[in-house]
C-alpha positions in Angstrom: 6.6 -16.9 -32.6 6.6 -15.3 -36.1 4.7 -12.3 -37.3 4.8 -10.3 -40.5 5.6 -6.6 -40.5 2.1 -5.9 -41.8 0.6 -7.7 -38.8 2.8 -5.9 -36.3 2.0 -2.5 -37.9 -1.7 -3.2 -37.4 -1.3 -4.2 -33.8 0.7 -1.1 -32.9 -1.4 1.2 -35.0 1.7 2.3 -37.0 2.3 3.4 -40.5 4.5 0.8 -42.4 7.0 1.9 -44.9 8.4 -1.2 -46.5 7.5 -4.8 -47.4 4.5 -6.0 -45.2 5.5 -9.6 -45.9 8.9 -9.4 -44.1 8.8 -12.0 -41.3 9.9 -11.1 -37.8 11.1 -13.8 -35.5 12.7 -11.9 -32.6 13.3 -8.6 -30.9 16.4 -6.9 -29.7 18.1 -3.6 -29.0 19.3 -1.6 -32.0 23.0 -2.4 -31.4 22.5 -6.1 -30.7 19.8 -6.9 -33.3 20.3 -9.7 -35.9 18.6 -10.6 -39.1 14.9 -11.4 -38.4 14.8 -9.1 -35.4 12.7 -5.9 -35.0 14.1 -3.1 -33.0 13.2 0.5 -32.1 14.5 4.0 -32.1 13.0 6.4 -29.6 15.8 8.9 -29.1 16.9 10.9 -32.3 20.5 11.2 -31.0 21.0 7.5 -31.7 19.6 7.7 -35.3 23.1 7.0 -36.7 22.7 3.4 -35.5 20.0 2.9 -38.1 22.8 2.6 -40.7 24.7 -0.1 -38.9 22.0 -2.2 -37.2 21.4 -5.7 -38.6 17.7 -5.7 -37.6 15.3 -6.5 -40.3 12.9 -3.6 -39.4 12.6 -0.7 -37.0 9.9 1.0 -35.0 10.4 4.8 -35.0 8.6 8.1 -34.4 6.7 9.7 -37.2 9.6 12.0 -38.0 11.5 11.4 -41.3 14.2 8.7 -41.1 17.3 8.0 -43.2 17.3 4.3 -43.7 16.6 1.7 -46.4 15.2 -0.8 -43.9 11.5 -1.3 -43.4 10.1 1.1 -40.8 6.9 1.2 -38.7 6.3 4.8 -37.7 4.3 5.4 -34.5 3.4 8.2 -32.1 5.3 6.5 -29.3 8.1 4.1 -30.4 8.8 2.8 -26.8 5.2 2.0 -26.1 4.8 0.3 -29.5 7.9 -1.8 -29.0 6.6 -2.9 -25.6 3.5 -4.3 -27.4 5.7 -6.1 -29.8 7.8 -7.6 -27.0 4.6 -9.0 -25.5 3.6 -10.3 -28.9 6.8 -11.8 -30.2 8.5 -12.9 -26.9 5.8 -13.5 -24.3 7.1 -13.8 -20.7 6.0 -17.3 -20.1 6.3 -17.0 -16.3 3.2 -18.1 -14.4 2.2 -16.3 -11.3 1.1 -18.3 -8.2 -2.4 -19.6 -8.4 -4.7 -20.3 -5.5 -3.6 -20.3 -1.8 -0.6 -22.4 -0.9 -1.2 -24.8 2.0 1.7 -23.3 4.0 0.3 -19.8 3.9 -0.8 -18.6 7.3 -4.1 -16.6 7.1 -5.9 -15.2 10.1 -9.5 -16.1 10.4 -10.6 -12.5 10.5 -8.8 -11.7 7.2 -11.0 -11.2 4.1 -9.6 -12.6 0.9 -11.4 -11.7 -2.3 -12.1 -13.8 -5.4 -9.3 -15.3 -7.5 -6.6 -14.2 -5.0 -3.3 -16.1 -5.1 -1.2 -16.3 -2.0 2.2 -18.0 -2.1 4.1 -20.3 0.2 4.9 -19.2 3.8 3.2 -15.8 3.4 1.6 -14.5 6.6 -1.7 -12.6 6.5 -2.6 -11.1 9.9 -6.0 -10.3 11.4 -8.5 -7.9 9.8 -6.5 -7.7 6.5 -8.6 -7.2 3.4 -7.3 -8.3 0.0 -9.2 -7.4 -3.2 -10.1 -9.6 -6.1 -7.5 -11.0 -8.5 -4.5 -9.8 -6.4 -1.4 -12.0 -6.4 0.9 -12.2 -3.3 4.0 -14.3 -3.8 5.7 -16.4 -1.1 7.5 -15.2 2.0 5.5 -11.9 2.3 4.1 -10.4 5.5 0.8 -8.4 5.6 0.2 -6.7 8.9 -3.0 -6.2 10.9 -5.8 -4.0 9.5 -4.0 -3.6 6.1 -6.2 -3.2 3.0 -4.9 -4.2 -0.4 -6.9 -3.4 -3.5 -7.7 -5.4 -6.6 -5.4 -6.7 -9.3 -2.2 -6.0 -7.3 1.0 -7.9 -7.8 3.2 -8.3 -4.7 6.5 -10.1 -5.3 8.4 -12.3 -2.7 9.6 -11.0 0.6 7.6 -7.8 0.7 6.6 -6.6 4.2 3.5 -4.4 4.5 3.1 -3.3 8.1 -0.2 -2.7 10.0 -2.9 -0.3 8.9 -1.3 0.3 5.5 -3.6 1.0 2.5 -2.6 -0.3 -0.9 -4.8 0.8 -3.9 -5.7 -1.1 -7.1 -3.3 -2.4 -9.7 -0.2 -1.7 -7.5 3.0 -3.6 -8.2 5.5 -4.0 -5.3 8.8 -5.7 -6.1 10.9 -8.0 -3.9 12.2 -6.8 -0.5 10.2 -3.6 -0.3 9.0 -2.6 3.2 5.9 -0.5 3.4 4.9 1.1 6.8 8.1 0.6 8.8 8.5 3.1 11.7 9.5 6.6 10.9 12.9 7.7 12.1 11.9 9.7 15.1 13.8 10.1 18.4 14.0 12.8 21.1 17.1 13.4 23.1 16.4 13.2 26.9 19.5 13.7 29.1 21.7 12.5 26.4 19.7 9.4 25.6 17.8 8.9 22.3 14.2 8.1 23.3 12.0 6.6 20.5 9.0 8.7 19.4 6.0 6.5 18.6 5.0 6.4 15.0 1.2 5.8 15.0 0.3 6.9 11.5 0.1 4.8 8.4 0.9 4.6 4.7 -1.4 5.2 1.7 -0.3 3.9 -1.7 -2.8 5.0 -4.3 -3.9 3.2 -7.5 -1.4 2.2 -10.3 1.7 2.8 -8.3 4.8 0.7 -8.9 7.4 0.3 -6.1 10.8 -1.1 -6.8 12.9 -3.7 -5.0 14.1 -2.9 -1.5 12.3 0.4 -1.3 11.4 1.6 2.2 8.3 3.8 2.9 8.0 4.8 6.5 4.7 5.2 8.3 3.7 8.7 9.4 4.2 9.8 12.9 0.5 10.9 12.7 -1.9 10.8 9.8 -0.4 9.2 6.5 2.6 9.0 4.3 1.1 9.2 0.8 2.3 7.9 -2.6 0.1 9.4 -5.3 -1.7 7.7 -8.1 0.4 6.5 -11.0 3.8 7.3 -9.3 6.7 5.0 -10.2 9.5 4.3 -7.7 12.8 2.7 -8.7 14.8 0.3 -6.5 16.6 1.3 -3.2 14.6 4.5 -2.5 14.0 5.8 1.0 10.8 7.7 1.7 10.5 9.0 5.3 7.5 9.6 7.5 4.7 12.0 6.5 6.1 12.5 3.0 3.4 13.3 0.5 4.2 12.4 -3.2 1.8 13.6 -5.8 0.4 11.8 -8.8 2.6 10.5 -11.7 5.9 11.2 -10.1 9.2 9.4 -11.0 11.6 8.6 -8.2 14.8 7.0 -9.5 17.2 4.6 -7.6 18.9 5.6 -4.4 16.9 8.8 -3.9 16.1 9.8 -0.3 13.3 12.0 0.8 13.3 13.3 4.4 10.2 13.6 6.6 7.2 15.8 5.9 8.4 16.9 2.5 5.7 17.3 -0.2 6.2 16.6 -3.9 3.7 17.9 -6.4 2.3 16.2 -9.5 4.7 14.9 -12.2 7.9 15.6 -10.2 11.1 13.7 -11.3 13.8 12.9 -8.8 16.8 11.5 -10.6 19.2 8.9 -9.1 20.8 9.6 -5.7 18.9 12.8 -5.1 18.8 13.8 -1.5 15.9 16.0 -0.3 15.7 17.6 3.2 12.6 17.6 5.3 9.7 20.0 5.5 10.0 21.5 2.0 7.8 21.6 -1.1 8.8 20.6 -4.6 6.4 22.1 -7.1 4.4 20.4 -9.8 6.6 19.2 -12.8 9.9 20.1 -11.2 12.9 18.0 -12.2 15.7 17.3 -9.7 18.9 16.2 -11.5 21.0 13.2 -10.4 22.9 13.6 -7.1 21.4 16.9 -6.3 21.1 18.0 -2.7 17.8 19.8 -2.3 17.9 22.1 0.8 15.0 24.4 0.2 11.7 24.4 -1.7 11.7 24.2 -5.5 9.1 26.2 -7.6 6.9 24.3 -10.1 8.2 23.5 -13.5 12.0 24.2 -13.1 15.0 21.9 -13.2 17.6 22.1 -10.4 21.0 20.4 -9.9 24.1 20.4 -7.8 24.6 20.8 -4.1 23.0 22.8 -2.7 20.6 22.4 -5.6 20.1 25.5 -7.7 18.5 26.3 -11.1 20.3 24.0 -13.6 21.7 26.7 -15.8 23.2 28.4 -12.8 24.6 25.1 -11.6 26.2 24.4 -14.9 28.0 27.8 -14.9 29.2 27.2 -11.3 30.5 23.8 -12.3 32.2 25.3 -15.3 34.0 27.7 -13.0 35.0 24.9 -10.6 36.5 22.9 -13.5 38.7 25.9 -14.3 40.0 26.3 -10.7 43.4 24.6 -11.4 44.0 26.9 -14.4 42.9 30.0 -12.3 45.1 29.0 -9.4 48.1 28.7 -11.7 47.3 32.0 -13.3 47.0 33.8 -10.0 50.3 32.3 -8.8 52.0 33.7 -11.9 50.5 37.1 -11.3 51.6 37.0 -7.7 55.1 36.3 -8.8 55.1 39.2 -11.3 53.8 41.5 -8.6 56.6 40.4 -6.2 59.1 41.1 -9.0 57.7 44.6 -9.7 57.7 45.4 -6.0 61.4 44.4 -5.8 62.2 46.6 -8.7 60.4 49.6 -7.2 62.3 49.1 -4.0 65.6 49.1 -5.8 64.6 52.2 -7.9 63.5 54.1 -4.8 66.9 53.3 -3.0 
C-alpha cells in the first residue's frame, strides 16, 4: 500500500517537517531501509544512523534532529511507528473463525458470542469463554476455567483447571498456565508430593510469551497483575504475586511466594528466591540473582544482587584482579629480597 507523508503524519498525530507529498511504499529498520521506506529513531544514541540511512523519511521524537530527510516528530516514535506498520504492511493473517468440527467441547461449557475454537482443542466441563475470544488448535482448557472476552490464545496452550483469565489476554504457543507448584516433603528419605489445590489468576491486558510456565498456588492464587507483559521461557512458581504493568524478560525465574510490586522490571535470566518482596518500580538487571527483598524504585544487579552502582564498583575491582595479583606477587618478591638483605646485614 502507498501513503503520503502528509497522510501518515495525520494518522500518528505528528508534526511533519518536509514535503507532505513524498510517497511511502514500505517500512524497515533504520539500517536496512531503502528508498521509499519510512523508518524510526527512538533512542538518541543511534542518531548518527540518520546520516547514512537510505530511508525516504523518519519518525522521531520532538527533539531537534540533524538530517536533511523529511521527519515526522511525535511524542512516542515507537508507538507511532507501530501504527504505520499496521497501516503500510497489514499482517494479513486470519485468525480461526467459528468452531472447528474436531474441537471437543463439554456440554456443560459455556461459549460466548463470536468465539473461535480451532481444530482438536479440548474444552472441559464448566469452562466459561467470553465473547470474541479466539482459541487456536491443539489447546487444552481444564475444568472450571474462566476465560474473559477478546482473548487470543495461540496453538498448544494448556490452561489447567480452575484458572481465571481476564479480558484481552494474549497467550503465545506452548504456554502452560496452572501446572502444579513444585512442592515436596521429605519423609524417611522419600520425596512425597504436596498437593497443590490453589489456582492461577491472570488479570486483564496481560501478554504471556511462548513456553512460559505459571504454577498454580498451593493454596489461594498465583496472580499476574493487570497489564503485565511476560517474555518467552519464563518460570513463575506457586503463590507468586506479580503487580500491575510489570515486565518479565526471557528466561527469568521467580521462586514461590515472592511478591513483585507495580511496574517492576526483571531483565533476562534473572533469578529470584522465594518469600521476598520486590518493591514498586524496582529494576533487576540481566542475570542478577536476587536473594533478599528489594526496596521500591531502585536498580540492582549482580549475584547476589546489590544496588547497581555498588555492583559496578565490585565488578570493576574483579576485572582488576589479575593486575592486582601480579602486583602483590612483585611486592612479595621485593619483601623476600629485603628480608634476605636484613639477615645478611645482621650476620
